[in-house]
C-alpha positions, 0 to 999 in steps of 0.5 A: 693709157698714160696721160702724157699720150692722151693728146697724141692719141686724140689728135689722130681722131677725125674732126667732130668724132666723139671718143671715149678715153680711159685715163689712169688716175692716182695709180689705180683708179681709172676714169673714163671720159669723152671728148669731141675732137676738132668740133664746136659744141653747138648748144645741144645741137649736132657739133659743127667743124671749126671750118663751119663755125668760122664760116658762120662768123664770116657770114655775120662779119661780112653782112651776109645775114643782113641780106640773106637773113639770119642763118640764111633763112631769107625774108629780108627782101624779095630780091634776095634768096634764102640760102637754106637748101642751097647745097642741094642745087649749088656746087662748091665751085658755083658758090665760090664763084658767086661769092667771088664775082657777085651775081645779079647786078641790077640797074634798079637802085631799089633792087639789092644784088649780090656784090663782088667779094673776091677783092675783100674776102680771102680764099680761106674765108670764102672756103669757110663760107661755102662750108657753112652754107653747105652744112645747112647754115646751122646756128653757132654760138657767138656768130650773131650780128652786132647788137644795135643800141638805139637809146644813146643817140643816132651817132652811136646807133649809126656806128653799130650799124656801120659794123652790122651792115659790113661797111667797115669791111670795105670803107675801113674803121672810122671810114678811113678807106684804103681797101684795094680795088685795083681795077676801079678808077680810084684803085681803092675803095673810097674813104667816108671821111676826109676833105675830099669826101665831104666836099663831094657829099656836102649834104645829108641827101647826097650821102643818103642817095649814094647809100641807097642807090649804090655805085655800080661801076663795073663787073668783077673783079671790081668791087662796087657799092651795093644797093642798100636802099632795098635792105636798110630801113630809112631810120637806120640810114639816117643813123648811119649818116649821123655817124659818118658826120662824126668822122674826120672832115680834113 
């Protein structure tokens, strides 16, 4: 097989398929090699598809791991189930609905609940997340939460926690807000910076209270602030407040 036809031939193989290829080299010698098509090498484990790999990264970007545990193993809170084995009793349609519309809203400010993600996460990302869950939530290289540094001051720690817990996905970089939430009173998810925010939340305790208890203002498709008090330890909450207080005040 001439090298120039190699790419077209491999492209016809199914994703995740390992194929043997014989390539003529130097006009006479034939070299045989193998490639895996459309899959991610997974540290010696069974390769995963690009969609499953994308879902693993989304799982960490949107802080699913912070509630459901790394690779969906659970153990973070009794109120939040593990996702291992979810494919055995939840269909693609059911998982998609749960991600888009949330599940189990609670009036108890200490009880975490599944928030509404449909206004924040794209249909493609939801599909990738569902594929990852149904694949059994395998470990994927690089799909890990942001590491937390604690020796460089609470503001630095808080800035990293702001990413780890997915605050940035809704409140924006540097707390600038602006993520659409059209059926809410403000029409968008509020900023965590600026004069209006610091006028309303003018003490550490007020900021702490709203992060702990959330702000459930309605059902899907309204995006609501989750109850983080049952998930984020108090020391980390204080670090997040320290970071928020470094943001723009006017």
